[in-house]
C-alpha positions as CSV (number, residue, x, y, z in Angstrom):
1,M,106.8,-15.8,39.5
2,T,106.9,-13.3,37.0
3,T,108.2,-9.7,38.2
4,L,105.2,-8.2,37.7
5,E,103.3,-10.9,39.4
6,R,105.7,-10.5,42.7
7,G,104.8,-6.7,42.4
8,W,101.2,-7.6,42.5
9,K,101.3,-10.0,45.2
10,G,103.3,-7.2,47.0
11,R,101.0,-4.4,46.7
12,R,98.0,-6.9,47.6
13,V,100.1,-7.7,51.1
14,R,100.7,-3.9,51.5
15,W,96.9,-3.1,50.8
16,R,95.8,-5.9,53.3
17,A,98.2,-4.6,56.1
18,G,97.2,-1.0,55.4
19,C,93.6,-2.7,56.0
20,C,94.4,-4.1,58.9
21,L,96.1,-0.9,60.3
22,A,92.9,1.0,59.2
23,V,90.3,-1.4,61.1
24,A,92.5,-1.4,64.1
25,A,92.8,2.6,64.2
26,L,89.0,2.9,64.0
27,A,88.6,0.7,66.8
28,A,91.2,2.5,68.6
29,A,89.3,5.6,67.9
30,A,85.8,4.1,69.1
31,A,87.4,3.0,72.2
32,R,88.9,6.4,72.8
33,A,85.5,7.9,72.2
34,E,85.7,11.3,74.2
35,C,82.8,12.9,76.1
36,S,81.1,15.9,74.6
37,R,82.3,18.3,77.3
38,P,84.7,17.9,80.6
39,I,82.9,15.8,83.2
40,R,82.2,17.9,86.5
41,V,82.8,15.4,89.6
42,P,82.1,16.9,92.8
43,V,83.7,15.1,96.0
44,A,84.5,15.1,99.6
45,P,86.8,12.9,101.6
46,I,85.7,9.4,102.3
47,G,87.9,7.2,103.8
48,M,90.7,5.7,101.1
49,S,88.2,5.9,98.5
50,V,88.2,9.3,97.9
51,V,91.4,11.5,99.7
52,V,91.5,15.2,99.6
53,S,95.2,16.7,100.7
54,G,96.4,19.7,99.9
55,G,94.3,20.2,97.0
56,E,94.9,17.0,95.7
57,V,92.2,14.3,95.0
58,S,93.2,10.8,94.8
59,G,92.0,7.5,95.9
60,V,89.7,4.4,95.0
61,Y,87.4,6.6,93.0
62,P,89.8,9.0,91.2
63,D,92.0,6.2,90.7
64,V,89.5,4.5,88.6
65,L,88.0,7.5,87.0
66,R,91.8,8.7,85.5
67,R,92.0,5.3,83.9
68,V,88.5,5.6,82.6
69,S,90.0,9.1,81.3
70,A,93.2,7.3,79.9
71,E,91.1,4.8,78.1
72,T,88.2,7.0,76.6
73,G,89.8,10.7,76.7
74,C,87.0,12.1,78.5
75,Q,88.0,14.6,81.1
76,F,87.0,14.7,84.9
77,E,86.9,18.1,86.8
78,F,87.1,17.4,90.4
79,V,85.4,19.8,92.8
80,V,86.3,19.6,96.9
81,V,82.6,20.2,98.5
82,P,81.3,18.7,101.7
83,R,79.3,15.4,101.4
84,A,75.9,17.0,101.7
85,R,77.1,19.4,98.8
86,V,77.8,16.6,96.7
87,E,74.3,15.0,96.9
88,A,73.0,18.6,96.3
89,M,74.9,19.1,93.5
90,F,74.2,15.9,91.9
91,A,70.6,16.1,92.5
92,S,70.6,19.4,90.9
93,G,72.6,18.7,88.1
94,G,75.4,20.5,89.2
95,G,77.6,17.3,89.3
96,D,78.0,14.9,86.7
97,L,78.9,12.2,88.9
98,L,78.1,11.0,92.2
99,A,81.1,8.8,93.7
100,P,80.9,6.6,95.7
101,A,77.5,5.9,96.4
102,T,75.2,3.2,97.5
103,R,72.4,2.6,95.2
104,T,68.8,4.1,96.8
105,P,65.6,4.7,95.1
106,Q,65.8,8.7,96.3
107,R,69.1,8.7,93.9
108,D,67.5,7.1,91.2
109,P,65.3,9.6,89.5
110,H,68.7,11.4,89.2
111,G,71.4,9.4,87.4
112,E,72.1,6.0,86.3
113,F,73.9,3.4,88.5
114,V,76.9,1.7,87.5
115,P,78.3,-1.2,90.7
116,L,81.9,-1.5,91.2
117,M,81.6,-3.3,94.3
118,K,79.4,-4.6,97.0
119,A,79.5,-2.6,100.6
120,R,77.6,-2.5,103.9
121,A,77.1,-0.6,106.6
122,M,77.9,-1.7,110.2
123,L,77.0,-0.3,114.0
124,I,80.5,1.1,114.7
125,S,82.1,2.1,118.0
126,L,85.2,2.6,120.1
127,G,85.4,-0.6,121.9
128,G,83.2,-1.1,125.3
129,D,81.4,-3.7,127.5
130,R,77.6,-2.8,126.1
131,E,75.3,-5.4,124.9
132,P,75.6,-6.2,121.3
133,V,73.0,-4.5,119.2
134,E,71.5,-6.5,116.1
135,S,69.0,-4.4,114.4
136,L,68.4,-1.0,113.5
137,A,64.9,-1.4,115.2
138,E,67.2,-2.5,118.5
139,L,69.0,0.5,118.1
140,A,65.8,2.4,118.0
141,E,64.9,0.8,121.4
142,R,68.4,1.4,123.2
143,R,67.9,5.5,123.8
144,E,71.2,5.4,126.0
145,L,73.0,5.2,122.5
146,R,73.8,8.6,120.9
147,V,74.3,8.0,117.3
148,A,77.0,10.0,114.9
149,V,75.9,9.8,111.1
150,V,77.7,12.0,108.2
151,R,75.0,14.3,106.6
152,G,74.6,13.3,103.2
153,F,75.1,9.4,103.5
154,D,72.4,7.2,102.5
155,Y,72.0,3.4,103.1
156,G,68.4,3.1,102.1
157,E,65.0,3.3,103.6
158,P,65.6,1.4,106.7
159,Y,68.5,3.8,107.6
160,Q,66.3,6.9,106.7
161,Q,63.8,5.8,109.0
162,L,66.2,5.3,112.3
163,L,67.3,8.7,111.6
164,R,64.1,10.2,111.8
165,Q,63.4,8.3,114.9
166,L,66.7,9.4,116.7
167,K,66.2,12.9,115.8
168,A,62.8,13.0,117.6
169,Q,64.5,11.3,120.2
170,R,67.3,14.0,120.3
171,R,70.1,11.0,120.0
172,L,71.0,12.0,116.5
173,V,74.6,13.7,116.1
174,V,74.8,14.7,112.3
175,E,78.4,15.8,111.2
176,A,79.9,17.1,108.1
177,D,82.3,14.1,107.5
178,P,83.9,11.0,108.6
179,A,86.5,12.8,110.4
180,A,84.3,14.9,112.6
181,V,82.4,11.3,113.5
182,V,85.9,10.0,114.6
183,R,86.4,13.1,117.2
184,A,83.0,12.9,118.1
185,L,83.3,9.2,119.1
186,D,87.0,9.8,120.7
187,R,85.5,12.7,122.7
188,N,82.7,10.7,123.9
189,L,79.9,12.8,122.2
190,A,78.5,10.3,120.5
191,D,78.3,6.6,121.5
192,V,78.0,4.8,117.9
193,T,77.8,5.6,114.2
194,L,76.4,4.1,111.4
195,M,79.0,3.7,108.2
196,A,80.7,1.3,105.8
197,P,84.0,-0.1,108.4
198,S,86.3,0.9,105.4
199,I,85.3,4.4,105.4
200,L,85.7,5.2,109.4
201,A,89.2,3.0,109.4
202,G,90.5,4.7,106.1
203,T,89.6,7.9,108.0
204,L,91.8,7.0,110.7
205,L,94.7,5.5,108.9
206,Q,95.2,9.0,107.5
207,D,96.1,10.6,110.9
208,S,98.8,9.7,112.9
209,K,96.8,10.7,115.8
210,T,93.7,8.7,115.2
211,R,95.6,5.6,114.0
212,P,95.7,4.1,117.2
213,L,91.7,3.8,117.3
214,L,91.8,1.3,114.6
215,D,92.9,-1.6,117.3
216,R,89.2,-0.4,119.6
217,L,87.0,-0.2,116.6
218,R,83.9,-2.7,117.6
219,L,82.1,-3.2,114.3
220,E,78.7,-5.5,114.8
221,A,76.3,-6.3,111.7
222,L,72.6,-5.2,111.8
223,V,69.9,-7.3,110.2
224,E,68.7,-4.5,108.0
225,L,72.0,-3.3,106.3
226,G,73.2,-6.1,104.3
227,W,75.3,-6.4,101.2
228,T,74.3,-3.7,98.6
229,D,75.8,-2.8,95.4
230,S,78.3,0.8,95.4
231,G,79.2,2.9,92.6
232,I,78.7,5.4,90.8
233,Y,76.0,7.4,89.5
234,L,76.1,9.0,86.2
235,S,74.0,11.8,86.2
236,R,70.6,11.9,83.7
237,Q,71.7,15.4,82.4
238,L,74.7,14.3,80.8
239,P,73.9,13.4,77.1
240,A,73.1,9.9,76.4
241,R,76.3,8.7,74.2
242,D,78.5,10.4,77.2
243,R,76.7,8.0,79.9
244,E,77.2,5.3,77.3
245,V,81.1,5.4,77.0
246,L,81.6,6.0,81.0
247,G,79.1,3.6,81.9
248,D,80.9,0.8,79.2
249,A,84.3,1.8,80.5
250,I,83.7,1.7,84.5
251,E,82.1,-1.6,83.1
252,R,85.3,-2.8,81.6
253,N,87.5,-1.7,84.7
254,T,85.1,-3.6,87.2
255,R,85.3,-7.1,85.3
256,S,88.7,-6.4,84.5
257,G,89.7,-6.2,88.4
258,A,90.9,-2.8,87.8
259,V,88.9,-1.7,90.6
260,W,89.3,-4.2,93.1
261,K,93.3,-3.4,92.6
262,A,92.5,0.1,93.3
263,V,90.7,-1.0,96.8
264,Q,93.7,-3.1,97.7
265,K,96.4,-0.3,96.8
266,H,94.8,2.1,99.0
267,Y,93.1,0.1,101.7
268,P,95.8,-2.2,103.8
269,A,94.6,-5.6,104.3
270,G,92.1,-5.7,107.3
271,S,90.9,-3.0,107.0
272,Y,88.4,-3.1,104.3
273,E,87.0,-6.6,104.4
274,E,84.1,-6.4,106.8
275,G,82.5,-3.6,105.0
276,L,83.6,-3.9,101.3
277,K,83.9,-6.9,98.8
278,A,84.1,-7.3,94.8
279,I,81.4,-8.2,92.7
280,A,81.0,-11.3,91.1
281,G,83.6,-11.4,88.0
282,G,85.5,-8.1,89.1
283,K,88.1,-10.0,91.2
């Protein structure tokens, strides 16, 4: 091989290497497609899914969103408000994301839903030897039981119908957050609550005074409250490209198992399994 041929071959190798690097750079840029603006995320404390302490926001969902931010370059602005305000901001377009959230017909018009896991609400009380309850219909008939719920929580139409019945019967205790529900149960201001066990357990775990109540929890599955998708709503007021970038990144983290690892990181074993499980391919 002549010197000229060797030089030409070297240039050709360098050109190919340069092309490969350029393609890789383009792929990386595509993967890191920043959103058109900062994404506003109203949040309220919900077990270990969203933890607010000293103005800092942490937990399962903030962890997932920060991972999405690192991958896409999209910036998230967390705003701490009461749970009912979270719902109102999302419905009015003041919030770009609703998380965590179960999928419901009332929320669908306002956003595109991206599932992260399976969840179910259960009837929860602090022990007791009362007769078991097997359905929402039976709970509606058990007039001796006062039911505490969190304002802004929604587990579908059967749940909402029950709340209307309980309100008419003056058996409904509505609280601003799960911690207030815990206080209502502990002070005998309510007999039972309806929510995902992981939310209540996560709330108890954060306070040394309430942590002993974990051993007293009585969980009852109700016929109408089966396993359903839980995840994140992306507001339809976000630009379509932003929704695409965020949705794709969230789905990747779910499929890779990163979401479920975040659950296992924040929730101790035995505190979440009754109310949370990984979706197919997300373990």
